[in-house]
C-alpha positions in Angstrom: 165.8 7.0 -127.4 166.7 4.0 -125.3 164.1 1.8 -123.5 164.8 1.8 -119.8 164.9 -1.4 -117.7 163.2 -0.9 -114.4 164.7 -2.0 -111.1 163.0 -3.1 -107.8 162.2 0.4 -106.7 158.9 1.9 -108.0 160.7 4.6 -110.0 160.4 5.7 -113.6 162.5 7.7 -116.0 161.3 11.1 -117.2 158.4 10.5 -119.7 160.1 12.9 -122.1 162.7 10.1 -122.7 160.1 7.8 -124.3 160.6 6.6 -127.8 158.8 8.1 -130.7 156.1 5.3 -130.4 155.7 6.1 -126.7 157.5 3.1 -125.2 159.5 4.3 -122.2 160.5 1.4 -120.0 160.3 -2.4 -119.5 160.1 -4.7 -116.5 159.2 -4.0 -112.9 155.9 -5.3 -111.5 152.3 -4.3 -111.1 152.4 -3.5 -107.4 150.1 -0.7 -106.2 153.1 1.5 -105.4 154.5 1.1 -108.9 151.2 1.6 -110.7 150.4 4.7 -108.7 153.9 6.1 -109.3 153.4 5.5 -113.0 150.0 7.2 -113.3 151.2 10.2 -111.3 153.7 10.7 -114.2 151.3 10.0 -117.0 152.8 6.5 -117.6 150.6 3.4 -118.1 151.3 -0.4 -118.6 150.3 -2.0 -121.9 151.6 -5.4 -123.1 150.5 -8.8 -124.4 150.9 -12.3 -123.1 154.4 -13.6 -123.3 155.9 -10.1 -123.2 157.6 -8.3 -120.2 155.6 -5.5 -118.7 155.9 -2.5 -121.1 155.4 1.1 -119.8 154.2 3.9 -122.2 154.0 7.7 -122.4 152.4 8.5 -125.7 152.9 11.8 -127.6 150.4 13.2 -128.5 148.1 12.2 -125.7 144.3 11.9 -126.0 142.5 13.8 -123.2 139.0 14.7 -122.3 138.1 17.7 -120.1 135.0 16.4 -118.2 132.9 19.5 -118.7 133.5 19.4 -122.5 131.9 16.0 -123.2 129.9 15.9 -126.4 126.8 13.6 -126.2 125.2 12.5 -129.4 121.4 13.2 -129.5 120.3 9.6 -129.8 122.4 8.6 -126.7 121.1 11.6 -124.8 117.5 10.6 -125.5 118.4 7.0 -124.3 119.8 8.3 -121.1 116.8 10.6 -120.5 114.5 7.6 -120.8 116.6 5.8 -118.2 117.0 2.8 -120.5 120.0 1.7 -118.4 120.5 1.8 -114.7 124.0 3.1 -114.1 126.0 2.4 -110.9 129.5 2.9 -109.6 131.8 0.4 -107.9 129.2 -2.3 -107.6 130.8 -4.8 -110.1 134.4 -3.8 -110.6 135.5 -7.4 -111.1 132.7 -8.1 -113.6 133.6 -5.0 -115.6 137.3 -5.6 -115.9 136.8 -9.3 -116.8 134.3 -8.4 -119.4 136.7 -5.8 -120.8 139.4 -8.5 -121.0 137.0 -10.9 -122.8 135.6 -8.4 -125.3 137.1 -8.8 -128.9 138.6 -5.7 -130.3 138.9 -4.8 -134.0 142.4 -5.4 -135.4 143.5 -7.0 -132.1 144.1 -10.7 -131.2 144.0 -11.7 -127.6 143.9 -9.2 -124.8 146.3 -6.9 -122.9 144.1 -7.3 -119.8 145.9 -10.4 -118.6 145.1 -12.2 -115.3 147.9 -10.4 -113.5 146.5 -7.1 -114.7 143.0 -8.0 -113.4 144.5 -8.9 -110.0 146.5 -5.7 -109.9 143.6 -3.4 -110.6 141.3 -5.3 -108.3 143.9 -4.5 -105.6 143.8 -0.8 -106.6 140.0 -1.0 -106.4 140.2 -2.4 -102.9 142.5 0.4 -101.9 140.1 3.0 -103.2 142.0 4.1 -106.3 140.4 2.1 -109.2 136.7 2.6 -110.0 134.1 1.2 -112.4 130.8 2.5 -113.8 128.3 -0.2 -114.7 125.3 -0.1 -117.0 122.5 -2.6 -116.2 119.6 -3.7 -118.3 116.9 -6.0 -116.8 119.2 -6.8 -113.9 122.1 -7.9 -116.1 125.5 -6.2 -116.6 125.2 -4.7 -120.1 128.3 -2.5 -120.3 130.8 -0.6 -118.3 134.1 1.2 -118.0 136.9 1.2 -115.4 139.9 3.3 -114.6 142.1 4.9 -111.9 141.5 8.2 -110.0 144.3 10.3 -108.5 143.7 13.9 -107.4 141.4 15.5 -109.9 142.5 13.2 -112.8 140.9 10.0 -114.0 142.8 7.6 -116.1 140.5 5.6 -118.3 141.5 2.0 -119.0 138.9 0.1 -120.9 135.2 -0.1 -121.8 132.9 -2.9 -122.9 129.3 -3.5 -123.9 127.1 -6.5 -124.3 124.1 -4.4 -125.3 124.4 -1.6 -127.8 125.1 1.8 -126.2 125.5 0.3 -122.7 129.2 1.1 -122.5 128.6 4.6 -123.9 125.9 5.2 -121.3 128.2 4.2 -118.5 130.9 6.4 -119.9 128.8 9.5 -120.2 127.3 9.1 -116.7 130.8 8.6 -115.4 132.2 11.7 -117.2 129.4 13.9 -116.0 129.8 12.7 -112.5 133.5 13.5 -112.7 132.6 17.0 -113.9 130.3 17.6 -110.9 133.1 16.4 -108.6 135.5 18.9 -110.0 137.8 16.6 -111.9 139.8 18.4 -114.5 141.2 15.7 -116.7 140.4 12.3 -118.2 143.4 10.6 -119.7 142.2 8.5 -122.6 145.7 7.3 -123.4 145.2 6.1 -127.0 143.5 8.0 -129.8 140.3 6.4 -131.2 137.5 7.8 -133.4 135.0 6.7 -130.8 136.5 9.0 -128.1 137.1 11.8 -130.5 133.3 11.9 -131.1 132.8 12.4 -127.4 134.9 15.5 -127.4 138.4 14.1 -126.6 141.3 15.8 -128.2 145.0 15.2 -128.8 147.5 17.4 -126.9 151.3 17.3 -127.0 152.9 15.4 -124.2 154.4 18.6 -122.7 150.9 20.1 -122.4 149.5 16.9 -121.0 152.1 16.8 -118.3 151.2 20.3 -117.3 147.5 19.4 -117.2 148.2 16.3 -115.2 150.4 18.2 -112.7 147.6 20.7 -112.1 145.0 18.0 -111.7 147.1 16.0 -109.2 147.5 19.1 -107.1 143.8 19.1 -106.3 142.1 17.3 -103.3 141.3 13.7 -103.6 138.7 11.5 -101.8 140.0 8.0 -101.8 137.5 5.2 -101.4 134.4 3.5 -102.9 132.2 5.8 -105.0 128.5 6.0 -104.3 126.6 3.0 -105.8 124.0 5.2 -107.6 125.7 8.3 -109.1 123.9 11.5 -108.3 122.0 12.7 -111.3 122.4 9.3 -113.1 118.7 9.3 -113.9 119.1 12.2 -116.3 122.8 12.1 -116.9 122.6 15.9 -117.3 122.6 15.6 -121.1 120.1 18.4 -121.8 121.7 21.3 -123.6 124.8 19.3 -124.5 123.5 17.0 -127.2 124.2 17.6 -130.9 
Protein backbone atom coordinates (compact mmCIF):
# COMPACT_ATOMS: atom_id res chain seq x y z
CA UNK A 1 0.00 0.00 0.00
CA UNK A 2 1.24 3.54 -0.71
CA UNK A 3 1.70 6.14 2.02
CA UNK A 4 -0.41 9.20 1.23
CA UNK A 5 0.95 12.74 1.35
CA UNK A 6 -1.55 15.10 2.95
CA UNK A 7 -2.41 18.48 1.49
CA UNK A 8 -3.59 21.67 3.12
CA UNK A 9 -7.18 20.54 3.60
CA UNK A 10 -7.85 18.49 6.76
CA UNK A 11 -8.78 15.38 4.82
CA UNK A 12 -7.57 11.80 5.07
CA UNK A 13 -7.63 8.74 2.83
CA UNK A 14 -9.75 5.74 3.77
CA UNK A 15 -8.12 3.98 6.78
CA UNK A 16 -8.45 0.68 4.91
CA UNK A 17 -5.63 1.90 2.67
CA UNK A 18 -3.10 1.87 5.51
CA UNK A 19 0.03 -0.22 5.17
CA UNK A 20 0.35 -3.51 7.00
CA UNK A 21 2.13 -1.76 9.89
CA UNK A 22 -0.70 0.78 10.14
CA UNK A 23 1.01 3.79 8.53
CA UNK A 24 -1.52 5.63 6.37
CA UNK A 25 -0.33 9.15 5.59
CA UNK A 26 2.41 11.68 6.10
CA UNK A 27 2.50 15.46 6.41
CA UNK A 28 -0.20 17.98 7.16
CA UNK A 29 -0.35 19.76 10.49
CA UNK A 30 -1.68 19.39 14.03
CA UNK A 31 -4.49 21.93 13.76
CA UNK A 32 -7.65 21.18 15.75
CA UNK A 33 -9.59 20.67 12.51
CA UNK A 34 -7.14 18.06 11.24
CA UNK A 35 -6.81 16.26 14.57
CA UNK A 36 -10.58 16.01 15.02
CA UNK A 37 -10.98 14.82 11.43
CA UNK A 38 -8.35 12.16 12.09
CA UNK A 39 -9.92 10.89 15.31
CA UNK A 40 -13.34 10.73 13.74
CA UNK A 41 -11.87 8.22 11.27
CA UNK A 42 -9.87 6.28 13.84
CA UNK A 43 -6.57 7.81 12.71
CA UNK A 44 -3.95 9.14 15.13
CA UNK A 45 -0.58 10.96 14.86
CA UNK A 46 2.59 9.27 16.11
CA UNK A 47 6.08 10.28 15.12
CA UNK A 48 9.49 11.17 16.54
CA UNK A 49 11.63 14.28 16.52
CA UNK A 50 13.12 14.95 13.09
CA UNK A 51 10.34 13.06 11.28
CA UNK A 52 7.37 14.53 9.40
CA UNK A 53 3.96 14.02 11.00
CA UNK A 54 2.97 10.37 10.55
CA UNK A 55 -0.67 9.25 10.70
CA UNK A 56 -1.66 5.70 11.65
CA UNK A 57 -4.60 3.31 11.53
CA UNK A 58 -3.46 0.06 13.11
CA UNK A 59 -4.96 -3.36 12.44
CA UNK A 60 -5.83 -5.04 14.74
CA UNK A 61 -6.86 -2.24 17.09
CA UNK A 62 -6.82 -2.40 20.87
CA UNK A 63 -10.13 -1.26 22.40
CA UNK A 64 -11.73 -1.25 25.83
CA UNK A 65 -15.47 -1.16 26.40
CA UNK A 66 -15.81 1.00 29.54
CA UNK A 67 -18.26 -1.30 31.29
CA UNK A 68 -15.91 -4.27 30.83
CA UNK A 69 -12.92 -2.92 32.73
CA UNK A 70 -11.15 -5.49 34.89
CA UNK A 71 -9.68 -4.03 38.11
CA UNK A 72 -7.05 -6.08 39.99
CA UNK A 73 -7.92 -6.72 43.64
CA UNK A 74 -4.97 -4.82 45.08
CA UNK A 75 -5.76 -1.73 43.02
CA UNK A 76 -9.44 -1.98 43.95
CA UNK A 77 -8.51 -1.99 47.64
CA UNK A 78 -6.26 1.02 47.11
CA UNK A 79 -9.08 2.93 45.48
CA UNK A 80 -11.54 2.02 48.23
CA UNK A 81 -9.11 3.40 50.80
CA UNK A 82 -9.01 6.67 48.82
CA UNK A 83 -5.21 6.54 48.78
CA UNK A 84 -5.24 8.96 45.82
CA UNK A 85 -7.48 11.93 45.17
CA UNK A 86 -8.57 11.80 41.53
CA UNK A 87 -9.73 14.85 39.59
CA UNK A 88 -10.52 15.71 35.98
CA UNK A 89 -9.24 18.59 33.86
CA UNK A 90 -7.47 20.39 36.68
CA UNK A 91 -3.87 19.88 35.46
CA UNK A 92 -4.02 18.96 31.78
CA UNK A 93 -0.75 20.71 31.00
CA UNK A 94 0.99 19.00 33.88
CA UNK A 95 -0.26 15.58 32.81
CA UNK A 96 0.72 15.84 29.15
CA UNK A 97 4.17 17.24 30.00
CA UNK A 98 4.75 14.49 32.56
CA UNK A 99 3.76 11.91 29.93
CA UNK A 100 6.30 13.47 27.56
CA UNK A 101 9.05 13.30 30.16
CA UNK A 102 8.39 9.76 31.40
CA UNK A 103 10.92 7.19 30.10
CA UNK A 104 9.38 4.23 28.29
CA UNK A 105 10.80 0.74 28.04
CA UNK A 106 12.47 0.04 24.68
CA UNK A 107 11.97 3.69 23.62
CA UNK A 108 14.42 6.55 23.30
CA UNK A 109 13.15 10.11 23.43
CA UNK A 110 9.44 10.87 23.21
CA UNK A 111 6.76 11.18 20.58
CA UNK A 112 4.98 13.85 22.66
CA UNK A 113 6.97 16.69 21.12
CA UNK A 114 6.46 20.38 22.01
CA UNK A 115 4.19 20.88 18.99
CA UNK A 116 2.09 17.91 20.13
CA UNK A 117 1.80 19.39 23.62
CA UNK A 118 0.66 22.71 22.16
CA UNK A 119 -1.84 21.02 19.82
CA UNK A 120 -3.50 18.98 22.57
CA UNK A 121 -3.57 21.92 24.95
CA UNK A 122 -5.50 23.74 22.23
CA UNK A 123 -7.93 20.81 22.00
CA UNK A 124 -8.25 20.90 25.77
CA UNK A 125 -9.12 24.58 25.64
CA UNK A 126 -11.77 23.80 23.04
CA UNK A 127 -13.32 21.14 25.28
CA UNK A 128 -12.23 18.04 23.33
CA UNK A 129 -9.11 16.85 25.20
CA UNK A 130 -9.31 15.79 28.84
CA UNK A 131 -7.11 14.56 31.65
CA UNK A 132 -7.58 12.56 34.82
CA UNK A 133 -5.15 13.35 37.61
CA UNK A 134 -4.18 11.31 40.69
CA UNK A 135 -2.90 13.38 43.61
CA UNK A 136 -1.01 12.25 46.69
CA UNK A 137 -0.31 14.68 49.52
CA UNK A 138 -1.13 17.59 47.23
CA UNK A 139 1.34 16.56 44.51
CA UNK A 140 0.54 15.25 41.04
CA UNK A 141 1.38 11.55 41.30
CA UNK A 142 0.01 10.20 38.03
CA UNK A 143 -2.47 10.78 35.25
CA UNK A 144 -3.82 10.05 31.81
CA UNK A 145 -5.07 12.18 28.92
CA UNK A 146 -6.96 11.72 25.68
CA UNK A 147 -9.60 13.06 23.33
CA UNK A 148 -13.40 12.66 23.55
CA UNK A 149 -15.74 12.68 20.56
CA UNK A 150 -19.33 11.52 20.71
CA UNK A 151 -19.32 8.48 22.99
CA UNK A 152 -15.73 7.53 22.13
CA UNK A 153 -12.62 8.33 24.14
CA UNK A 154 -9.22 8.13 22.46
CA UNK A 155 -6.56 7.41 25.05
CA UNK A 156 -3.20 9.01 24.34
CA UNK A 157 -0.76 8.47 27.20
CA UNK A 158 -0.40 7.76 30.92
CA UNK A 159 2.29 8.42 33.50
CA UNK A 160 3.03 7.85 37.18
CA UNK A 161 5.48 9.23 39.71
CA UNK A 162 4.08 7.10 42.52
CA UNK A 163 3.32 3.39 41.98
CA UNK A 164 -0.31 2.75 40.96
CA UNK A 165 -1.12 6.47 40.58
CA UNK A 166 -1.49 6.30 36.81
CA UNK A 167 -3.58 3.13 37.11
CA UNK A 168 -5.82 4.78 39.68
CA UNK A 169 -6.45 7.75 37.41
CA UNK A 170 -7.15 5.41 34.52
CA UNK A 171 -9.66 3.25 36.42
CA UNK A 172 -11.58 6.24 37.77
CA UNK A 173 -11.64 7.74 34.27
CA UNK A 174 -12.92 4.54 32.65
CA UNK A 175 -15.64 4.07 35.23
CA UNK A 176 -16.68 7.71 34.83
CA UNK A 177 -16.90 7.17 31.06
CA UNK A 178 -19.07 4.10 31.66
CA UNK A 179 -21.46 6.12 33.81
CA UNK A 180 -21.64 8.80 31.12
CA UNK A 181 -22.65 6.26 28.49
CA UNK A 182 -19.39 6.12 26.55
CA UNK A 183 -19.24 3.02 24.38
CA UNK A 184 -15.62 2.82 23.31
CA UNK A 185 -12.10 3.59 24.49
CA UNK A 186 -9.54 3.49 21.71
CA UNK A 187 -6.27 2.26 23.20
CA UNK A 188 -4.46 2.45 19.83
CA UNK A 189 -1.43 0.23 20.56
CA UNK A 190 -1.53 -3.19 22.21
CA UNK A 191 0.26 -3.48 25.56
CA UNK A 192 0.19 -6.19 28.21
CA UNK A 193 -0.71 -3.50 30.75
CA UNK A 194 -3.95 -2.60 28.94
CA UNK A 195 -4.82 -6.21 28.20
CA UNK A 196 -4.80 -6.88 31.95
CA UNK A 197 -7.46 -4.18 32.34
CA UNK A 198 -9.78 -5.96 29.91
CA UNK A 199 -8.82 -4.33 26.62
CA UNK A 200 -8.97 -6.57 23.55
CA UNK A 201 -7.79 -6.53 19.98
CA UNK A 202 -10.38 -6.26 17.22
CA UNK A 203 -9.97 -6.14 13.44
CA UNK A 204 -9.91 -2.67 11.92
CA UNK A 205 -13.23 -3.29 10.16
CA UNK A 206 -14.95 -4.03 13.49
CA UNK A 207 -13.23 -1.10 15.16
CA UNK A 208 -14.53 1.25 12.46
CA UNK A 209 -18.08 0.00 13.03
CA UNK A 210 -17.73 0.45 16.79
CA UNK A 211 -16.36 3.93 16.27
CA UNK A 212 -19.10 4.93 13.84
CA UNK A 213 -21.73 3.87 16.37
CA UNK A 214 -19.99 5.69 19.24
CA UNK A 215 -19.65 8.90 17.24
CA UNK A 216 -23.36 8.83 16.49
CA UNK A 217 -24.16 9.42 20.15
CA UNK A 218 -24.67 12.78 21.87
CA UNK A 219 -21.61 14.67 23.05
CA UNK A 220 -21.18 17.28 25.77
CA UNK A 221 -18.15 19.36 24.84
CA UNK A 222 -16.38 21.30 27.57
CA UNK A 223 -14.46 20.93 30.80
CA UNK A 224 -15.28 17.88 32.89
CA UNK A 225 -16.12 18.17 36.56
CA UNK A 226 -13.05 18.64 38.75
CA UNK A 227 -14.04 15.84 41.13
CA UNK A 228 -15.45 12.83 39.25
CA UNK A 229 -18.76 11.60 40.70
CA UNK A 230 -18.07 8.36 42.56
CA UNK A 231 -14.30 8.90 42.56
CA UNK A 232 -14.17 8.17 46.26
CA UNK A 233 -15.09 4.54 45.70
CA UNK A 234 -14.28 4.19 41.97
CA UNK A 235 -17.10 1.63 41.85
CA UNK A 236 -14.65 -1.24 42.03
CA UNK A 237 -16.76 -3.48 44.26
CA UNK A 238 -17.85 -6.60 42.45
CA UNK A 239 -15.42 -6.11 39.56
CA UNK A 240 -12.14 -7.00 41.18
CA UNK A 241 -10.44 -10.29 40.52
